[in-house]
C-alpha positions in Angstrom: 8.3 -33.2 -26.3 10.8 -34.0 -23.2 11.9 -31.1 -21.0 15.4 -30.9 -19.7 16.0 -29.9 -15.9 18.3 -27.6 -17.5 15.6 -25.9 -18.7 13.7 -26.1 -16.4 16.0 -24.5 -14.0 16.6 -21.6 -16.8 13.1 -20.9 -17.1 12.5 -20.6 -12.9 16.0 -18.1 -12.9 14.6 -16.0 -15.6 10.5 -15.8 -13.7 11.1 -17.1 -9.9 8.4 -19.6 -10.2 8.5 -22.9 -8.9 9.7 -25.6 -10.6 6.6 -27.9 -11.6 5.2 -24.1 -12.7 8.2 -23.3 -14.9 8.1 -27.4 -16.1 4.4 -27.6 -17.0 4.5 -24.1 -18.5 7.3 -25.6 -20.8 5.9 -28.6 -21.4 2.4 -26.3 -22.5 4.8 -24.2 -24.7 6.5 -26.6 -26.3 9.9 -26.1 -25.2 9.7 -22.0 -26.0 10.4 -19.5 -23.4 8.3 -16.7 -24.3 5.3 -18.7 -24.8 6.0 -20.2 -21.0 6.6 -16.9 -20.1 3.6 -16.1 -21.6 1.9 -18.9 -19.6 3.2 -18.2 -16.0 2.0 -14.2 -16.6 -1.5 -15.8 -17.3 -2.0 -18.1 -14.5 -0.8 -15.0 -12.1 -3.6 -13.6 -13.8 -5.9 -16.2 -13.1 -4.9 -16.1 -9.4 -4.9 -12.5 -9.1 -8.4 -12.0 -10.2 -9.9 -15.1 -8.3 -8.1 -13.5 -5.2 -9.5 -9.9 -5.7 -12.1 -10.1 -3.2 -9.7 -11.0 -0.5 -8.7 -9.0 2.3 -4.3 -7.7 2.7 -4.6 -8.0 6.3 -0.9 -8.4 6.5 2.5 -7.4 5.0 5.4 -5.3 5.7 6.4 -1.2 5.8 9.5 -0.3 4.1 11.6 3.2 4.2 14.2 4.8 2.9 15.3 8.7 3.6 17.6 10.6 1.2 20.8 11.4 1.2 21.0 14.7 1.9 18.4 13.5 4.3 15.6 16.1 3.5 13.0 13.1 1.6 11.7 10.5 3.4 9.7 7.4 1.2 7.6 4.3 3.2 5.7 1.6 0.9 3.6 -1.3 2.8 2.8 -4.2 0.4 0.4 -6.5 2.2 -0.5 -10.3 1.3 -3.2 -12.4 3.3 -1.3 -14.6 5.6 1.8 -14.0 8.0 3.6 -16.3 6.9 4.1 -14.4 3.3 4.7 -11.4 4.8 7.6 -12.4 7.1 9.0 -14.8 3.6 12.5 -13.1 2.6 11.4 -12.8 -0.8 8.3 -10.9 0.2 9.8 -7.9 2.0 13.4 -8.3 -1.1 10.4 -7.2 -3.2 9.3 -4.3 -1.4 12.4 -2.6 -1.0 12.9 -3.2 -4.2 9.6 -1.7 -5.4 10.6 1.4 -2.7 14.2 1.4 -4.2 12.5 2.2 -7.9 10.3 4.3 -6.2 12.4 6.5 -5.1 14.9 6.1 -8.0 11.6 7.7 -10.6 10.8 10.4 -7.9 7.6 8.8 -7.9 4.4 10.7 -6.3 1.7 7.9 -6.0 0.5 4.3 -6.0 -0.4 4.9 -10.0 3.2 5.6 -10.5 4.8 3.4 -9.2 2.3 0.9 -10.7 3.3 2.0 -13.9 6.8 1.9 -13.6 8.9 -0.4 -15.7 10.0 -3.2 -13.8 12.3 -6.1 -15.6 11.2 -6.1 -19.1 7.4 -5.4 -17.6 5.5 -3.1 -15.5 5.7 -3.2 -11.9 1.6 -3.8 -12.0 2.7 -6.7 -14.1 5.0 -7.9 -11.4 2.7 -7.8 -9.2 0.6 -10.3 -10.6 3.9 -12.2 -11.7 4.2 -12.4 -7.6 0.4 -12.8 -6.9 0.6 -16.2 -9.3 4.4 -17.6 -7.9 3.0 -16.7 -4.1 -1.0 -18.3 -4.5 -1.9 -15.1 -2.6 -3.3 -11.8 -3.1 -0.3 -9.0 -3.2 -1.1 -5.1 -3.5 1.2 -2.0 -2.5 -1.5 -0.1 -0.4 -0.1 2.9 0.6 3.1 5.0 -0.9 4.1 8.1 0.8 6.4 10.9 0.6 7.3 13.3 3.3 9.7 17.0 3.0 11.6 18.7 5.3 14.9 20.3 6.3 15.5 16.3 8.2 13.2 13.6 8.1 13.4 10.3 10.3 11.9 7.1 10.0 10.7 4.3 12.7 9.2 0.9 11.8 7.9 -1.0 14.5 9.2 -3.9 15.9 6.3 -5.8 14.6 7.0 -4.5 10.6 3.8 -3.5 10.4 3.5 0.0 11.6 5.6 3.2 10.1 6.6 6.7 10.7 8.1 9.2 8.7 8.5 12.8 10.8 10.0 15.9 9.0 11.4 18.1 11.1 12.1 22.1 10.1 14.4 24.9 11.9 16.8 22.1 13.3 19.8 24.8 12.8 22.5 22.0 12.5 21.5 20.0 15.8 21.3 15.9 15.7 17.9 15.5 15.5 18.0 11.5 14.7 17.3 11.3 19.0 14.3 13.4 18.8 12.7 12.4 15.5 12.4 8.9 16.9 11.2 10.0 20.1 8.6 12.2 17.8 8.1 9.0 15.7 7.3 6.4 18.6 5.4 8.8 20.1 3.2 9.6 16.6 2.9 4.9 16.4 1.8 5.2 20.1 -0.4 7.9 19.9 -2.0 8.0 16.7 -2.2 12.1 16.6 -5.2 13.3 13.9 -2.9 16.4 12.6 0.6 18.2 13.5 -1.4 21.0 15.1 -4.9 22.3 15.0 -4.6 24.2 11.6 -4.3 20.7 10.3 -7.4 19.1 11.8 -10.3 19.3 8.7 -13.1 20.8 9.2 -15.4 18.1 9.1 -13.5 16.5 12.4 -14.3 19.7 14.0 -17.7 20.2 13.5 -18.2 16.3 14.5 -16.4 17.5 17.5 -18.4 20.5 18.5 -21.7 18.7 18.4 -20.4 15.7 20.0 -19.5 18.2 22.8 -23.1 19.6 23.0 -24.7 16.9 23.3 -22.5 15.1 25.4 -23.3 18.7 27.4 -27.4 18.5 26.8 -26.9 15.0 28.2 -25.4 16.1 31.2 -28.5 18.6 31.8 -26.3 21.4 31.1 -28.6 24.6 29.6 -28.9 25.0 26.0 -27.1 28.5 26.2 -24.3 27.5 27.3 -23.5 24.0 25.3 -21.9 25.9 22.3 -19.3 27.7 25.3 -18.5 24.3 26.6 -18.0 22.8 23.5 -16.1 24.8 22.3 -13.8 23.7 25.9 -14.3 20.4 25.2 -12.5 21.0 21.5 -10.0 22.8 22.9 -9.1 19.4 25.1 -9.6 16.8 21.8 -7.2 19.3 19.8 -4.5 19.0 23.1 -5.3 14.6 23.2 -5.5 15.1 19.9 -3.1 16.8 17.7 1.1 16.1 17.9 2.8 19.2 19.1 0.0 20.0 22.0 0.2 16.5 23.5 2.1 15.2 26.4 5.3 14.0 25.9 4.9 10.3 26.6 8.6 10.0 28.2 8.0 13.5 30.4 4.5 14.0 30.8 5.6 17.2 32.7 5.9 18.9 28.7 4.4 18.9 25.5 6.4 17.5 21.9 6.1 20.8 20.6 8.0 22.1 24.1 10.2 18.9 24.0 11.2 19.8 20.2 12.3 23.3 21.0 14.1 22.4 23.8 16.6 20.0 21.5 16.7 23.3 19.5 15.3 26.5 20.2 12.7 26.9 17.3 12.6 22.9 16.5 9.4 22.0 15.2 6.9 19.2 12.9 6.5 20.2 9.1 4.3 17.3 8.3 4.4 13.6 9.3 3.1 9.8 8.3 1.3 7.2 10.2 1.1 3.8 8.2 -0.5 0.4 9.9 -1.2 -2.4 8.3 -4.4 -4.8 9.6 
């Protein structure tokens, strides 16, 4: 049967698929729109399956902060090529997913994938987008942080994002301070807020490395533990956020910088996500 341009355009508006894909689907479905939509979805599933092992090293990061400023969310939507990552439709899709996640108070990628999207789920919509774009697409990260004030930061390349949750702000204007700390996190990649947040396996590894370094330097065995503990303190200073030297002013730590902005202000939590 003959498929009209109007019918092709209608299916295109319904699904977002390309003109030729819509025409082929309608022709195969003999003009039945529901069948045509199923055909397009199956095409997406085939593309998705064929690209399952591909790496998604490109993409975009989007962030949002609640109206009261106390909750921040970050989502990374990844793909295979930079060309797709910079596509307006791809970025808009990432923002739509984040908006859907925040409105439904999602706390994980799995919860987002199960959410309804139009008349299907987010997971099915991603399969649809995969079929349309021809690249593997996935939600790689979804993070939520809470505090008295949450400040987001996205690096200029769109592939590195940070959320910082501040507490004890005491009514101070914290946007600039939060941005400074977020940029510090982006640049210095701390492992935790402070030494109490460093996991036991990391501490154990640093102590063993410290001992081995001292041993290689010819230090006596009875001194290795003490030397390693000294090296561990140096590790804390260089790799935990509040102890790090503030990159804009090395004469003070991040803890001192924040205390100077508002007495007692500190970081409750942070998340740093990088694509690639």
